[in-house]
N, C-alpha and C positions, 0 to 999 in steps of 0.2 A: 383531447390527449392524455390519455392516466402518464400523474405526475411522477418521474422515478427518483427517489433517495439513494442514496450510496454512503452507508456509513461505515468509514474504512479506517484501518488501525494506522497512525500518521502521527508525527508532530509532540509526540510525547517525552516529558523530561523524564520516563523511570527509563533506568539501564539494565534494570536485575525483575525482569515476571515474577518473578517467583516471591517478588516483595513490593510489588508494585500498589497494595495499600499504604503501604508508608512512606510518607515523606522525607526528602535525608537530606535533602538541600535549601538554604534557606527560608529557615524555619523561624518566626516570630509565636513565642507564644504557644507551641504546638502546631502553629497554624501557615498557611504558604504565604509568602511576603509580595508584599505588593509586586516586587522586581518580580518576581519568579512566575507569578502568573503574570504580565505582561510578555514574556519572555515566551513560555509556552502558547498562550495565544498568538504573540507573531509566528510564532514555527506551522501553529495550526492552520492560520490565515492562507502561508506560504505551501503550504501542503495541500490545500483547496484546492487553491489555485493552480498547481501542479497535475492535478489528480484531472482535474476538470478540465484543464487543457488535454487530457490524454484518453481521456472517457470522450467526449465531447465533439470530437474529429471527427464526427458519423452525421456532426451538423451540415455540413454542404450538401448532403444527401437527405436526411430527416428533419433537417431543418435546426433552429437555435434554444436551447433552457428548458430543455426537456429531464437534461439530466444533472441532480444535484448531489453534489457532493460536499459531505461532511466531515473532516478531519477528525477522529475523534481524540488520539492519542494513543494510550497500552491498548493491547486488545480486552482488558476487562473491563474498559472503557466505553468500545467501540462495542462490547455486544450490548452491556447496560443501555446505551443510547439506542440502540439499535430495539430492543425491546420495547424502551418505552415509546420507541418511534409507532410501532404496532399501535399501540393509544390513541397518542396525537395525532399520528396521518393516516387511520384508518381506511381512507382510500385512494391514498398513493402505495405503489410498489415501492416497499424497504426492502433494500440489499445490504445485508454485513456482512464485509471483504476484511479478511484478516489476514494474514503468517499463519503458514503452518507448522512453520520449526521446526520439519520433520518430512520426509517421507512420506507419499498418501496414496493408500492401497484399498480405499475403502472412497464411498459416497462423502459430501462435505459434512455434511449433515453426522453423518454417522459416526465423523473422522472428530469433531467439534466435541464431540458429548464422549468420545473416551476419551479425548486428551486433554478437552480442559471440562466436563463435566457440562458443558449449555445442551439444553434441552432446543428442542424442534420446535414443540408446542403444535399451534396450526398451522404453521409457516409450510409453503410449498418447497421442492427441491431447489427450485431457480431461483431461492432469496437466498442461499447462504453459497459466498464462493470465499476460494482461497489463493491467494500470493503464495507460491509453489516455487522454495522453503518461505523468500520473504522478498516485500519488494526489492530487493537489491540483486536476486534474481532475472526480474522483468529488466530491469535496468542494464543487467552484462547483455542482456538479450541483444541491443540494440550500439552495436559499434560505431558506426555513424552519429548519434548523439553524442554517444562520449566524448570523441574525438573533434566535435563540433564545441564540446563545453570545454574539456581539461585543453584542448590545444594542441599544437604540434609536437611539446614535452610527452603525448600519452602515450603509452608503451602497450600497445595493442596485445602483444606475444603472451602477456602476463596475461588476459584474460583468457576462461578456459572456452577452447573452442570446439561445442559441443552442439547436438541438433536440437537434444532435451537440457534445457537446464535446468528441470525439476528432479533432474536423475544427481546431481548437485548439493552437497554438502552447506549448509549454509555460512559456517566458519569457512571453506573454503572459496565461497567465491567472496566472500566482504576482505580477506587476507588477496584475494587476486587485485579487488579492487584498488586496496593500500598499496598495493606496489606496483599496478601499472601507473599509477596517479602522482605517485613516491613524491616525480620530477619535473612535475606541472608546475604552474606558476602560484597553482593553489595549494600545493606541496600534501598533497593528498585528498582520497575521499573522506567525506566529512558526509550524517547524517544531513544536515540544512542544505547538501547541494543535491539530494533526490529531487527535492519541487522542481528546481529547476532544469535537472536534466529527465522528468516526468514529459515537461512543457516540447521537449526536440524528436521526443522517442517516435517513432513509426509504427503503430497499432500493427499493420501485417506483420512486419516484422519483429515484433513482439509475441505475437499472436504464432506462429510460425517455430515458435523455441518453446512454447509453453501452452501446456493446453490448457491448464485450467481458465488464463489469462484468454482464449480462445474463448472459450465455455462462456466467461463472464459475456464479451464480445456477442454472442449469440443468444442467448438472452434479451440482454438492449433491444437487440436489431429486432425481436420477436414485439419487444412491448411497444418500440417507436413506432 
C-alpha cells in the first residue's frame, strides 16, 4: 500500500503571514527560546492528532495507518516541508494542504503560484489541496461538532447557514465563530481549539459544504 503523507498548515506561532520569516516573540539572542519551541511543538502535536483523526475516518473501510499527517506551522513552512518531502520520501504520495486565504477560481497549483509564488515542479495536480478559505471554513461546516465541543451555550444562529462555506470571507467566519462561542465555558473560539474540534467532525458533512475538502477525500480514496 502506497504511503500517503499530508503536509498541512497548522500549529504556527505566526500571526502575520507577510512577516512569517520574522520571529517576534520569546526571543533569546535572536533565536527562538526553549519555551517558545516547546509551545509550538505541543501545538503541532495536537493539530497532527486532530487532522489525523479527521482524515483517517476512512480507516474503517480501508484499514489503519495509511495517511500520515504532518502539521508544519505557517503556510511558508508547510510548502518548504512539502518540497523537502519530495526528496526525503520519493516513494510516498506527498500532499500539500494550506489555507487559500481568499476565494479560489483556478486550479490549486495555479492558485498557489499566483498568490504565493509556489511552483508546481514535477508534482501532479492531485498533490496540491486548499482549505478554502481557511481551516475554520471546514470547522463551521459541522454544527454538531461545534455543539459537542462548546456545549449548550453555543449560539448556533451566529454561524452562517450556507450550503457552500467556501463563498464566505475568512474574517467573517472567524468573527462568527468568536461570536457564537463567546458565552460558552471556553469563553470564545481559540485557534488551539481546532485540533479537538477536528476530532469530532464528520467528513461527509464537511465534504457536502466544502468542495475542496471533498476533492481531497476523493484523491485519498483513489490512492488507498
